[in-house]
N, C-alpha and C positions, 0 to 999 in steps of 0.2 A: 504494500500500500504506500503510495507516494506521500512524503512528508509535506504538509502545506507550507507555502512560502509566507513568512511573516514580514509584513511591510510596516514601515513606521518612519521614525526620524532619529537623527543623531545630533547631539549638541555640536555646534560649530567648533567650540573650543576643544572638545574631545577629538574630533577629526583633525583639527589643526595642530594640536600639541601632543596627542597621545598615539594616534594610529601608526605613525611612522616608527615609533619606538618599539612596536610589537612585530615589525616585519622580520622574517627569518633571513632574508638576503639583504645585506648591508648596501649593496649597489642599487637596490630599488628605492632607497630612502630619498636620494636626491631628486629623481623624477617626480615622486609623489609630492614632496614638499614644494617643488617648483610649480606643480600643477594647481595646488590649492593655496598658493601664496595670494596675498591681497591684490597685488598688481595683476597677477595672472587671471584671477577670477573675474575681474571687471573688464578684462580685455575683450573687444568685440569678437575675436576669433576663438574664445575659449569653448571647449567642447560642450559645456553645460549651458551655453547661451541659447535661449529659446527664440525662435523666429518671431519677430514683431515686438520683442521685449528689449527695451533700451537699458540693458544692464544685466547683472546676474540675479536670478530669482532665488532667494533663500526664503526661509519661513520663520515667523515669530510664533512660538508655541507658548500657551499660557496654561499653567498648572492650577490645580484646585485652590491652592493657597494664594493665587494671584501672581505668583512669580512667573516671569517671562524669560524665555531663552531663545537665542538665535540658533536655527537648526538647518542642517542639510536633510533632504529626504533620503530614505534608504535607496530609492531609485537612482538618485544622483550619485551616491556612493558606489552602487553597483556599476553604473556607467563609467565612472572614473577608473575602476579596476580593469574593466574590459578594454576601454579605450587606450590606456597606457600599454597594455599588452599588445593590442592590435597595431599600435604605432611602433612597436619594437623597442619601447622604452624600458620594459621590464621583462625578465626571462620567463617568469610565470605570471599567471593571473594572481594579483595580490589577494591575500586572505582577508576575509571580512573582519571588521573590528569585532571585538568580543561582544557576545549577545548581552552582556551586562550593560553595555552602553546604548542598546537599542531602546527607543521610547516608542511604545505603541500608541495608536490613535486614542485608545480608551484611557490612556494616562493623561490626556490633555483635555482641558475644558474648551479650548479653541486653538486653531492653527491657521494663520493668515499669511499670504505672500508678502514679501518685502523685497523691493528692487534696489540694487546698489550699482552705481556706475562709476564710482570714484573710490580708489583704494583708501584714501584718508577718511572718507565718510564711513566706509565699511568698518574700518578699524575703530573709529570713534563710536559707531553704533553699539559695539560690544561693550565698551566702557559705559555708555549711556544706559544700556539695559541693566547692567550690573548695579549702577548707581541708583536707578529707579527701583530695583528690587529691594534695596536697603531702605529706601524711603517708604516703600509700601508696607513694610513689616508693621503689623499692629493697626493697619487702617481698617475702617468700617467695612462690613460686608457689602454695603450698598455701592461703594466705589468699586470694589472688586467685580461686582455684578455688572456695573456699567462698562467697565473696561473689557470684560469678556464679550459683552454685546457689541461693543465698538469693533473689536477684531473680527467677530463673526460677520458683521455687516460688510467690512472690507473684503472678506473672503467671498461673500455672495456677489458683491458688486464686480469683483475681478472676474467672476465666472461668466458675466454677460448673459445671465439667464433670467427669464421671467419678466414681469412688468413692475415698474417702480412708479407708483401713483401717489403723488402728494395732493392732499385735500385740505381745504380750509372752508369753514362755514361761518357766516356772520348772521347774527340775529339782532332784532331791535332791542336796544339796551333797557327799554322800559317794560318789555315783555319778551323774555327769552324763548318762549314757545313760538313766537312769530319769526320764523327763519326768513331772512331777506335775500341772502346771497349764497352762492356756491362757487368755489373756484377749484380748478384742478390743473395739474401739470405733470406729465408723465414721460418716462423714458422706457423704451423696450428695444430689443434687438432683432433684426432679421438678417440672416446670413452674415452675422458679425457686424452689421452696420447699425449704428445707433439712430433710432427714430424718436422724435419728440412731438408731443401734442400738448395743447393747453387750451383753457377756455374759462369763461366767466359768465355765470347766469345770475340774472336779477329777477326776483319775483315781481312781476309788473304791478300787482295790486298794492305792494308795499314800497314801491319806488320812492314815494314822497314821505315815508316814515323816517324822520331824521333822528339820529341819536342825540341824546342829551348829555351823557356823561363820557362817551367814548367817541373818538374821532370817526367821522362818517365820510367815506371816500368811494361810495358806489360808482360815481361817474368818472373815477380816475384810474381806470384799468390801463396799465402800461404796456401790455403785451398782446394786444389785439383789440377786437371789437366786442364789447359786452353784448349779451343776448338777453332781451327781455322776454320772459315766458309766463304763461299762466301757472297757477299752483299745480295743476294736474300735469302739465308739461315738465315743470321743474322736477317733480317726483319721478316721472317716467324717464327722463334723460339721465338722472343720477343713477337710478336702478339699472338702466341699460348699460351705462358706462362701467359700473362695478361688475355687473354680471358678465359682460363681454370678456373682460380681461381675466376673470377667474377661470375661464375655459382654457386659457393659454398657460396657466400656472407655472411657477408660483406667482402669486400677486402680493407685493409688498405695499401695504397702505402706509403712507408716510404722513405724520402729523407733527406739529410743534406743540407738544403737550396734548395727548389724544383724548383725555377723559370727556370733555364737553363735546368735541366733534363726534365721537362715537355715540354719545347719547343722542345727538341731533340726527345722526344717520339712522338710528333705531326709532326715532320718534314717528308719530303718525304722519307728519308732514313729508317724510321721505321713505321710511320703512325699507331701507336698502337691504339687499340679500347679503347677509354676513354670516354664513354657516361656519361654525367651528373657527371663529376668529381667534387667532392664537397670539398672546402677548409674549410667549416664550420662544426664542429663536433656537432652532435645532443646531447640533454640533457641526453638521456638514450642510452644504448648500442643498436646499430642498428641491424636489422636482415638481411638487404640487403643494397646494394649500394656500391659506390666507393668513398673512402675518402683519403685525403692527410694528412700525419703527418710529421712534420718537427722537426728533433732532435735538430737543431740549436735553434729553438724557445723553445723547451722543456728545453734545458740547460739554456737559457736566463731566463726562469721562475724559475728554480732551483737556479740560481746564483742571481736572483733579479735584472736583467738588465732591465731598463725601456726605454732605448734608442734604436735606430735602428741598432746599430752595434751588430754583433753576432760572437761567437767564431768559429774558424776553426775546422774541424773534428779532426785533429791531436791534437790540444790543448785540446779538450773535452775528447779525449781518455786518455790523460795524467791526467787530473784533476779528471776524474772518476775512474782512475786506473783500466781500463778494462783488461789490461794484467794480473794483479793479480787476479781480480775477476773471470775471465773465463779461466785462464791458457793458454792464447794464446800469440803469438808473435805479438806485435803491431808495425808494420814497413811496409815499402814499400807502402806508400800512393801514390795516383794517379795511382794505379792499380784498375780498376773498380770493380773487384771481391773482392779485399781486402777492398776497401772503402765501398762497399755494406755490407759486413759482419760486419765491425766495426760500421757502422750505425745501423744495427740491434742489435748488442751488446749494444750500447749506449741506444737504445730504451728499451731493456730488463732490463738493469740495473736501469734506472729511473722509468719505468712503474711498475716494480715489487717491488719497494722500498716503503718507507713510504710516507705519505703526504708531500707536497713540503717543508714546513717549518721544519718539523721534520727531513726529509731527509737531508736538507742542514746542519742542526746542527750536525747530526750524521757524515756526510762526512767531514765537516770542522768546528769543534767546535769553537764557539765564533768568527766566521768569520764575522758575521753581527754585526757591531758596531754602536754606537750612536743610532739615532732614524730612521735609514734607513734599508730596507730589503736587500740591496746589499751586497753580500759576498766580502770581501777583502782578497785576497789570499797572503800568504807569498811566498817569493822566493822559499822556499823548496816545497810548494804545487804546484807552477807553474812549477817547474822542471827546468826552465831556464828563463833567462830574457825575458820579454815581448818584442815582436817586432811587427811592423806593419803587417808583413806577417801572423800573427796568428789571425787576425781579418777578418771576412767577412764584407766588406764595403757595406752596403745596400744604394746605392745612391738613390734608388727609395723610398724616404720617403713616397710617396703617397701609395705605395704598403702596407707598414706597417700600415698606417692609415686606409686603406680599410679593413685590417684584423680586426683591433680593432672595426671599425664601424659595420662590418658584425657580429662579435660576440655579440655586444651589441644590435643588431636589427635595427640599423639605416639604413642599407642596407639590403633588404630582397629578392631581385630578384637574384636567383642563377646564372642566365646567366650573369647578370651585374657584379656580384662578380667575376665570373670566367674570363670574358673578361678583367676586370680591372687588375686582378692579373697576368694573364699569357698571355697577349696580345703579 
């Protein structure tokens, strides 16, 4: 009976510092060390370079305690062995590293790709990961949960699978059962090509209901022409949009703080098809299903926020510099179409970037001070003085605790999770 092949990952440092020391033939050490040196790995001609990837693709694995490590995949290690022998650089095929060094997928909470195209950046990344592991010791489970979700989302995005649909819903601030606007912005892929769609619906009978306490920007949609519809059309169009892309699964529904928007989607005014809506992201990229992604939670992971307070969409747009990155006007918030598109841009910016700690350091160098992972922003980075209006106050501490417990496996019943989160 054949022995099943075990696949997984090896720590970069184990391969780089330890593997060559176990080789039986001393003359094989030089070729191996040269092949996995920092400068060789980032060279465009390296045998591990993937077509269409500008740099060497390695992996960031996160363990249950929140500790992260830079990894080679076992497939990469196998390829190096055979490639060196095929090129005549080694007499025999190199022996595999000891099985004690192999990390199986089940040992990891998440594993996401990381691209490096500069030797100095690769070398620094290892030091940065080690430094942040020390900072994370003793941090709250909520931050660990957020970081795991961040890396899973990066992995999903890199796979170019499914539909990523950002949604925002506006209601009259004097009667929140009166839903006035719906905005959406989506990305999907066909044959590897990215396709974008977006839109903005206004409920015609409520067009002239002006907000009293919240900014009202119904007429200021920046990314197309708003469509005025009846209440019946409003409901039908939203249900058809969500239903259509569920068939092409997986469908990732993206919100900036989802609780109220999900309640609105389930209200009689919309009654959207949301079967088995899942707030917990699976370990690997799903092939089907309906999942919730929260950009406020993503930014909290990037910022290193371990508490229940989260940043407003407007403040996140400023800190991520989305206007500069995507060349768009970032203005007229509280228009459902604008907010949906800004939410998608925030998702794209973070999900297509580097692993969480490397990305934070690139965006805001030296912002994480002392022994804490939390970024401390300068007034220039903030753009203006902080105010209470820039924070999403999550009074439902229990909701945040449920998220952390669900991610860690303490709560396993999807129905119980969903009922607790969005009751």
